[in-house]
DRENTORKE-726019 format. One record per residue: residue in one letter; z, y negated, x of N, C-alpha, C in turn. Coordinates in steps of 0.05 Angstrom, whole numbers, always signed. Layout:
BEGIN
- a  Z  Y  X  Z  Y  X  Z  Y  X
...
//
This chain:
BEGIN
- x  -80  +71  -448  -67  +46  -435  -95  +23  -435
- x  -76  -3  -446  -97  -24  -452  -106  -35  -430
- x  -119  -53  -426  -133  -71  -405  -114  -91  -397
- x  -108  -96  -366  -93  -113  -358  -111  -135  -349
- x  -99  -164  -348  -107  -188  -341  -91  -199  -316
- x  -95  -202  -293  -81  -211  -271  -90  -235  -263
- x  -74  -252  -263  -85  -285  -263  -62  -295  -233
- x  -68  -309  -218  -56  -318  -196  -62  -341  -187
- x  -45  -359  -177  -43  -379  -155  -43  -375  -133
- x  -51  -384  -112  -49  -377  -85  -60  -402  -66
- x  -45  -411  -48  -53  -426  -26  -58  -414  +2
- x  -35  -399  +9  -38  -380  +37  -47  -354  +37
- x  -51  -341  +6  -69  -322  +8  -42  -300  -5
- x  -20  -302  +2  +6  -287  -5  +8  -273  -35
- x  +1  -293  -51  +3  -286  -77  -26  -269  -89
- x  -49  -280  -78  -68  -267  -81  -69  -237  -73
- x  -56  -225  -50  -58  -204  -41  -42  -188  -63
- x  -17  -201  -67  -2  -187  -84  -14  -177  -112
- x  -35  -198  -122  -44  -195  -145  -68  -173  -144
- x  -79  -176  -122  -103  -152  -116  -83  -122  -118
- x  -59  -125  -104  -52  -95  -103  -46  -86  -132
- x  -32  -108  -150  -27  -105  -178  -47  -96  -196
- x  -71  -113  -191  -96  -103  -202  -107  -78  -195
- x  -107  -70  -173  -112  -43  -161  -96  -21  -179
- x  -73  -26  -173  -53  +3  -189  -58  +0  -216
- x  -59  -25  -230  -71  -23  -262  -91  -13  -270
- x  -111  -11  -251  -142  +4  -257  -154  -8  -273
- x  -179  -22  -262  -196  -29  -283  -191  -62  -293
- x  -166  -73  -281  -158  -97  -293  -175  -126  -279
- x  -177  -142  -298  -188  -172  -288  -175  -181  -278
- x  -183  -187  -250  -169  -207  -227  -179  -233  -224
- x  -164  -252  -230  -177  -280  -228  -154  -305  -223
- x  -166  -322  -207  -152  -345  -202  -143  -352  -228
- x  -118  -370  -223  -110  -380  -255  -130  -407  -264
- x  -149  -422  -246  -169  -432  -255  -184  -420  -275
- x  -193  -396  -267  -215  -384  -280  -201  -365  -306
- x  -176  -372  -311  -163  -355  -324  -176  -363  -358
- x  -182  -341  -377  -193  -342  -402  -176  -354  -422
- x  -181  -372  -438  -165  -381  -459  -152  -360  -478
- x  -176  -339  -486  -164  -320  -502  -156  -300  -489
- x  -131  -287  -490  -120  -269  -475  -112  -246  -495
- x  -125  -242  -515  -119  -221  -538  -130  -200  -530
- x  -150  -196  -512  -162  -170  -502  -147  -161  -485
- x  -123  -166  -481  -104  -155  -452  -79  -149  -462
- x  -77  -118  -457  -52  -103  -465  -29  -125  -451
- x  -32  -128  -426  -10  -136  -404  -31  -162  -392
- x  -20  -185  -390  -22  -212  -378  -1  -215  -350
- x  -9  -212  -328  +7  -210  -302  +1  -238  -289
- x  +19  -253  -293  +17  -284  -275  +34  -281  -250
- x  +13  -295  -234  +29  -301  -204  +22  -324  -193
- x  +52  -326  -174  +50  -354  -169  +68  -359  -143
- x  +67  -380  -125  +80  -387  -105  +106  -402  -116
- x  +126  -404  -102  +151  -421  -110  +145  -448  -102
- x  +151  -470  -114  +152  -496  -106  +175  -508  -124
- x  +187  -524  -106  +215  -533  -118  +230  -520  -137
- x  +231  -495  -133  +244  -476  -151  +234  -461  -172
- x  +208  -468  -176  +189  -459  -198  +167  -450  -190
- x  +147  -438  -216  +121  -434  -207  +108  -463  -191
- x  +88  -455  -183  +72  -475  -165  +59  -496  -188
- x  +44  -514  -186  +39  -537  -203  +14  -524  -223
- x  -2  -510  -209  -25  -497  -224  -17  -478  -248
- x  +1  -459  -238  +6  -442  -258  +22  -454  -277
- x  +48  -477  -273  +59  -488  -288  +37  -500  -314
- x  +18  -507  -310  -2  -522  -322  -10  -503  -343
- x  -14  -476  -336  -23  -451  -348  -5  -436  -365
- x  +17  -433  -359  +40  -419  -377  +36  -426  -398
- x  +42  -453  -410  +45  -460  -443  +21  -447  -457
- x  +1  -443  -444  -24  -435  -456  -23  -403  -462
- x  -7  -390  -451  -5  -360  -454  +9  -354  -481
- x  -1  -349  -497  +13  -347  -523  +10  -315  -535
- x  +30  -304  -545  +33  -276  -561  +21  -255  -550
- x  +28  -255  -518  +27  -234  -503  +47  -220  -488
- x  +42  -196  -481  +62  -183  -465  +59  -192  -434
- x  +79  -206  -424  +75  -215  -396  +93  -199  -374
- x  +77  -202  -350  +89  -195  -322  +90  -218  -308
- x  +109  -230  -293  +115  -249  -276  +117  -240  -249
- x  +100  -250  -231  +105  -239  -201  +104  -261  -188
- x  +113  -268  -164  +119  -291  -148  +125  -279  -119
- x  +116  -298  -101  +116  -296  -75  +131  -324  -61
- x  +147  -318  -48  +169  -341  -38  +173  -337  -2
- x  +184  -357  +5  +198  -357  +28  +226  -348  +31
- x  +238  -348  +13  +266  -346  +10  +273  -315  +5
- x  +298  -304  +9  +300  -277  +8  +302  -268  -15
- x  +288  -243  -20  +287  -228  -46  +313  -226  -56
- x  +314  -227  -84  +342  -229  -99  +358  -250  -101
- x  +351  -271  -81  +362  -293  -77  +365  -310  -111
- x  +384  -325  -111  +391  -344  -134  +363  -360  -138
- x  +356  -368  -115  +332  -387  -120  +306  -371  -129
- x  +300  -348  -121  +278  -332  -131  +281  -321  -156
- x  +304  -312  -166  +309  -303  -191  +305  -327  -211
- x  +321  -350  -203  +319  -374  -222  +287  -384  -229
- x  +269  -383  -210  +244  -388  -214  +234  -373  -236
- x  +235  -344  -241  +226  -325  -257  +239  -340  -293
- x  +262  -348  -284  +270  -364  -311  +258  -387  -321
- x  +253  -402  -300  +236  -432  -304  +212  -426  -311
- x  +196  -403  -302  +167  -398  -308  +166  -387  -336
- x  +185  -366  -344  +192  -350  -371  +195  -375  -391
- x  +210  -403  -383  +214  -419  -403  +189  -428  -411
- x  +171  -437  -393  +143  -455  -394  +126  -431  -416
- x  +128  -412  -420  +107  -393  -432  +111  -402  -459
- x  +86  -399  -472  +76  -405  -504  +95  -386  -521
- x  +91  -393  -541  +104  -381  -561  +97  -344  -569
- x  +116  -329  -574  +108  -302  -579  +102  -286  -551
- x  +110  -303  -530  +108  -274  -504  +134  -262  -506
- x  +124  -238  -494  +147  -214  -489  +146  -211  -461
- x  +168  -213  -441  +161  -203  -413  +172  -178  -410
- x  +147  -166  -394  +154  -136  -392  +169  -135  -369
- x  +169  -150  -350  +182  -144  -323  +174  -174  -299
- x  +190  -168  -280  +181  -186  -258  +180  -177  -235
- x  +167  -182  -214  +166  -176  -191  +163  -195  -169
- x  +172  -192  -142  +174  -214  -121  +175  -203  -97
- x  +165  -220  -79  +165  -211  -53  +166  -238  -34
- x  +170  -232  -5  +167  -257  +5  +136  -258  +18
- x  +134  -281  +27  +108  -287  +35  +109  -309  +56
- x  +90  -307  +75  +91  -325  +94  +88  -355  +82
- x  +101  -375  +98  +106  -399  +88  +81  -423  +105
- x  +75  -433  +92  +52  -455  +99  +61  -467  +128
- x  +44  -464  +141  +53  -475  +175  +61  -508  +174
- x  +42  -521  +151  +49  -548  +153  +80  -558  +137
- x  +88  -535  +121  +111  -542  +107  +128  -533  +128
- x  +129  -512  +148  +152  -507  +163  +152  -534  +180
- x  +129  -545  +196  +128  -567  +212  +143  -591  +199
- x  +142  -588  +176  +152  -615  +162  +188  -612  +158
- x  +193  -588  +157  +223  -579  +152  +235  -575  +176
- x  +222  -568  +202  +236  -569  +220  +259  -585  +229
- x  +250  -607  +221  +271  -636  +228  +282  -643  +203
- x  +294  -627  +190  +309  -629  +160  +340  -634  +173
- x  +354  -647  +157  +382  -653  +162  +397  -624  +161
- x  +420  -620  +167  +432  -590  +170  +443  -589  +137
- x  +444  -610  +125  +457  -603  +91  +431  -602  +77
- x  +404  -599  +83  +380  -590  +71  +381  -559  +67
- x  +379  -552  +42  +379  -521  +42  +355  -510  +53
- x  +333  -524  +59  +312  -510  +68  +309  -519  +97
- x  +333  -529  +111  +326  -536  +138  +348  -520  +150
- x  +354  -526  +176  +369  -516  +197  +367  -485  +205
- x  +386  -476  +213  +385  -449  +229  +378  -425  +210
- x  +391  -427  +186  +388  -402  +164  +362  -405  +158
- x  +351  -428  +149  +324  -436  +143  +305  -424  +164
- x  +307  -426  +188  +287  -412  +204  +283  -384  +213
- x  +310  -373  +204  +320  -342  +207  +300  -331  +184
- x  +303  -349  +158  +294  -334  +130  +255  -335  +139
- x  +247  -362  +155  +221  -365  +153  +209  -343  +172
- x  +226  -334  +194  +219  -314  +209  +214  -290  +200
- x  +237  -284  +180  +230  -258  +158  +208  -260  +144
- x  +210  -285  +130  +184  -284  +113  +149  -285  +121
- x  +150  -290  +153  +123  -291  +167  +117  -260  +167
- x  +128  -243  +162  +125  -210  +164  +108  -207  +140
- x  +110  -221  +119  +105  -216  +90  +81  -229  +80
- x  +70  -219  +56  +72  -194  +47  +60  -172  +70
- x  +75  -148  +63  +64  -132  +84  +64  -97  +71
- x  +57  -79  +80  +46  -55  +69  +70  -42  +50
- x  +95  -44  +57  +122  -42  +41  +122  -61  +13
- x  +112  -84  +22  +113  -97  -3  +90  -89  -27
- x  +67  -78  -11  +44  -76  -30  +54  -52  -45
- x  +59  -28  -24  +75  -6  -38  +90  -13  -63
- x  +115  -26  -61  +133  -33  -79  +116  -46  -104
- x  +96  -62  -98  +77  -80  -127  +66  -53  -136
- x  +51  -35  -124  +43  -11  -142  +60  +3  -154
- x  +83  +20  -142  +107  +28  -155  +115  +9  -181
- x  +116  -20  -177  +126  -35  -198  +107  -34  -222
- x  +83  -33  -220  +58  -27  -238  +65  +0  -249
- x  +68  +18  -236  +71  +48  -247  +96  +47  -265
- x  +117  +30  -260  +146  +32  -279  +138  +17  -304
- x  +119  -12  -294  +112  -21  -324  +93  -5  -342
- x  +77  +11  -329  +64  +27  -348  +74  +53  -364
- x  +101  +56  -348  +119  +76  -360  +135  +67  -385
- x  +139  +39  -373  +156  +25  -399  +139  +22  -421
- x  +114  +12  -414  +95  +6  -441  +94  +37  -460
- x  +91  +53  -447  +89  +85  -458  +115  +84  -475
- x  +139  +84  -465  +163  +85  -477  +171  +65  -502
- x  +160  +37  -498  +163  +22  -520  +147  +30  -538
- x  +123  +38  -534  +104  +49  -558  +120  +74  -570
- x  +127  +94  -556  +137  +114  -571  +161  +109  -586
- x  +180  +87  -579  +204  +72  -590  +194  +61  -622
- x  +171  +48  -615  +159  +28  -641  +151  +52  -661
- x  +141  +73  -651  +127  +95  -669  +149  +109  -685
- x  +171  +114  -670  +194  +130  -679  +210  +109  -700
- x  +214  +86  -693  +224  +64  -711  +211  +63  -735
- x  +188  +67  -740  +174  +70  -769  +177  +83  -781
//
């Protein structure tokens, strides 16, 4: 198994916590905030990129770095206040993948809820009822998100890394068999 680079953008600490679990499960991974991400990623077998959601996509810091990631095997991971598996969360992966530089292969994706910035909650409390980020349904979602990431999410992140490692082994066997 080759070396992993785990790079993340985090404001509230949610994405950083998941990044730490991914790096720990990967074993010996480099773990850095996206601002310190090296230009040359060729030394990594896997480049794991983590972000929080803003406007249905990766946050602005990560959006600036995604096009610089080229010719890499990539894992995208995200934290968000929305429900896991929601259209909003799933679409965000596609938006992030679209921004990646040329020659990238997405190995997998992982996401979990995370606490929402209290300033954002305060701002949205007075949203109009037709605002998808406001109203009773949003408040219920915010309550659920307030308990994440939690131990269950950390365990799921570690399981995800194990799945990705198995996928890498199977991919290598397939490529060797094809030759």
